[in-house]
MIVOSE-165814 format. One record per residue (C-alpha): residue number from 1; x, y, z. Coordinates in nm, 4 decimals. Layout:
<nodes>
+-----+----------+----------+----------+
|   n |       px |       py |       pz |
+-----+----------+----------+----------+
| NUM |        X |        Y |        Z |
...
+-----+----------+----------+----------+
</nodes>
This chain:
<nodes>
+-----+----------+----------+----------+
|   n |       px |       py |       pz |
+-----+----------+----------+----------+
|   1 |   6.4383 |   1.6932 |  -4.4669 |
|   2 |   6.4120 |   1.5081 |  -4.1466 |
|   3 |   6.0431 |   1.3602 |  -4.1189 |
|   4 |   5.9043 |   1.2368 |  -3.7622 |
|   5 |   5.7589 |   0.9421 |  -3.6990 |
|   6 |   5.4339 |   0.8992 |  -3.5257 |
|   7 |   5.3287 |   0.5734 |  -3.3404 |
|   8 |   5.0093 |   0.5273 |  -3.3255 |
|   9 |   4.8077 |   0.5262 |  -2.9927 |
|  10 |   4.5358 |   0.2859 |  -2.8660 |
|  11 |   4.4104 |   0.5612 |  -2.6105 |
|  12 |   4.2130 |   0.7728 |  -2.8840 |
|  13 |   4.0187 |   0.5320 |  -3.0309 |
|  14 |   3.8989 |   0.3995 |  -2.6375 |
|  15 |   3.7901 |   0.7955 |  -2.5693 |
|  16 |   3.4407 |   0.7541 |  -2.7596 |
|  17 |   3.3523 |   0.3680 |  -2.6307 |
|  18 |   3.4196 |   0.5250 |  -2.2641 |
|  19 |   3.2374 |   0.8092 |  -2.2750 |
|  20 |   2.9202 |   0.6446 |  -2.4695 |
|  21 |   2.9382 |   0.3296 |  -2.1425 |
|  22 |   2.9677 |   0.5385 |  -1.8884 |
|  23 |   2.6658 |   0.6978 |  -2.1098 |
|  24 |   2.4281 |   0.4289 |  -2.0956 |
|  25 |   2.6027 |   0.3591 |  -1.7297 |
|  26 |   2.4277 |   0.6573 |  -1.5592 |
|  27 |   2.1178 |   0.6121 |  -1.7753 |
|  28 |   2.0861 |   0.2189 |  -1.6809 |
|  29 |   2.1288 |   0.3123 |  -1.3031 |
|  30 |   1.8357 |   0.5641 |  -1.2832 |
|  31 |   1.6201 |   0.3905 |  -1.4563 |
|  32 |   1.6536 |   0.0996 |  -1.2579 |
|  33 |   1.6683 |   0.2813 |  -0.9062 |
|  34 |   1.5030 |   0.6522 |  -1.0281 |
|  35 |   1.1664 |   0.7458 |  -0.8946 |
|  36 |   1.0172 |   0.6609 |  -1.1915 |
|  37 |   1.2489 |   0.3566 |  -1.2506 |
|  38 |   1.1774 |  -0.0118 |  -1.2740 |
|  39 |   1.2829 |  -0.0463 |  -0.8835 |
|  40 |   0.9747 |   0.2163 |  -0.8203 |
|  41 |   0.7226 |   0.0455 |  -0.9915 |
|  42 |   0.7758 |  -0.2546 |  -0.7844 |
|  43 |   0.7572 |  -0.0128 |  -0.5164 |
|  44 |   0.4784 |   0.1088 |  -0.5888 |
|  45 |   0.2367 |  -0.2389 |  -0.6754 |
|  46 |   0.3146 |  -0.3548 |  -0.3619 |
|  47 |   0.1526 |  -0.0818 |  -0.1690 |
|  48 |  -0.1351 |  -0.0287 |  -0.4728 |
|  49 |  -0.1976 |  -0.4358 |  -0.3308 |
|  50 |  -0.1403 |  -0.3375 |   0.0339 |
|  51 |  -0.3827 |  -0.0120 |   0.0407 |
|  52 |  -0.6179 |  -0.2261 |  -0.1944 |
|  53 |  -0.6705 |  -0.5105 |   0.1040 |
|  54 |  -0.7291 |  -0.2457 |   0.3709 |
|  55 |  -0.9707 |  -0.0579 |   0.1759 |
|  56 |  -1.1676 |  -0.4250 |   0.0937 |
|  57 |  -1.1437 |  -0.4558 |   0.4958 |
|  58 |  -1.3162 |  -0.1103 |   0.5450 |
|  59 |  -1.5557 |  -0.1533 |   0.3001 |
|  60 |  -1.6498 |  -0.4979 |   0.4127 |
|  61 |  -1.7073 |  -0.3045 |   0.7951 |
|  62 |  -1.8496 |  -0.0051 |   0.6679 |
|  63 |  -2.1165 |  -0.2587 |   0.5198 |
|  64 |  -2.1737 |  -0.4618 |   0.8902 |
|  65 |  -2.2343 |  -0.1141 |   1.0024 |
|  66 |  -2.4736 |  -0.0126 |   0.7479 |
|  67 |  -2.6964 |  -0.3312 |   0.8183 |
|  68 |  -2.6404 |  -0.2467 |   1.1869 |
|  69 |  -2.7996 |   0.0876 |   1.1619 |
|  70 |  -3.0583 |  -0.0105 |   0.8852 |
|  71 |  -3.1877 |  -0.2526 |   1.1885 |
|  72 |  -3.2406 |   0.1101 |   1.4191 |
|  73 |  -3.3900 |   0.2928 |   1.1344 |
|  74 |  -3.7388 |   0.4447 |   1.1848 |
|  75 |  -4.0460 |   0.1103 |   1.1173 |
|  76 |  -3.7724 |  -0.1425 |   1.0834 |
|  77 |  -3.7100 |  -0.0712 |   1.4479 |
|  78 |  -3.6058 |  -0.4541 |   1.6457 |
|  79 |  -3.6522 |  -0.4594 |   2.0208 |
|  80 |  -3.3739 |  -0.6366 |   2.0430 |
|  81 |  -3.1098 |  -0.4129 |   1.8568 |
|  82 |  -3.2565 |  -0.1586 |   2.0523 |
|  83 |  -3.2642 |  -0.3232 |   2.3684 |
|  84 |  -2.8746 |  -0.4873 |   2.2180 |
|  85 |  -2.7310 |  -0.1674 |   2.2456 |
|  86 |  -2.8710 |   0.0566 |   2.5074 |
|  87 |  -2.7292 |  -0.1922 |   2.7100 |
|  88 |  -2.3658 |  -0.2074 |   2.5673 |
|  89 |  -2.3893 |   0.2058 |   2.5739 |
|  90 |  -2.5062 |   0.1991 |   2.8685 |
|  91 |  -2.2699 |  -0.0683 |   3.0340 |
|  92 |  -2.5667 |  -0.2277 |   3.2604 |
|  93 |  -2.7118 |  -0.6049 |   3.2750 |
|  94 |  -3.0135 |  -0.7689 |   3.3978 |
|  95 |  -2.9023 |  -0.9643 |   3.7242 |
|  96 |  -3.0806 |  -1.2928 |   3.5649 |
|  97 |  -2.7895 |  -1.2984 |   3.2749 |
|  98 |  -2.5179 |  -1.4161 |   3.1549 |
|  99 |  -2.2987 |  -1.2264 |   3.0233 |
| 100 |  -2.0012 |  -1.4028 |   2.7993 |
| 101 |  -1.6563 |  -1.2091 |   2.6993 |
| 102 |  -1.5973 |  -1.2357 |   2.3083 |
| 103 |  -1.2050 |  -1.0007 |   2.2268 |
| 104 |  -1.3204 |  -0.7870 |   1.9799 |
| 105 |  -1.2066 |  -0.8738 |   1.6443 |
| 106 |  -1.1328 |  -0.5684 |   1.4994 |
| 107 |  -0.8103 |  -0.3444 |   1.6228 |
+-----+----------+----------+----------+
</nodes>
């Protein structure tokens, strides 16, 4: 009876580790670059900080405007504030006044 002698090949031993490495690489890539990945988290945190700064600016402006509106309410009407607002709205000035043009801080 004839017997064949087979040499053990190493390729069979590498199939499972190669597949595992490929699966781990796939999930690792998406864990970092995916929609809910680590990189997206940092981008969202930066966007949150930017929007929070804008919100703080808008809140400060709103408080300033509310203070100015409060001066124009009935009972606390100040003649200087009313005069200033009317002149600004109508774009007029008295002949004896000096006008100083200051660039606005708001965009």
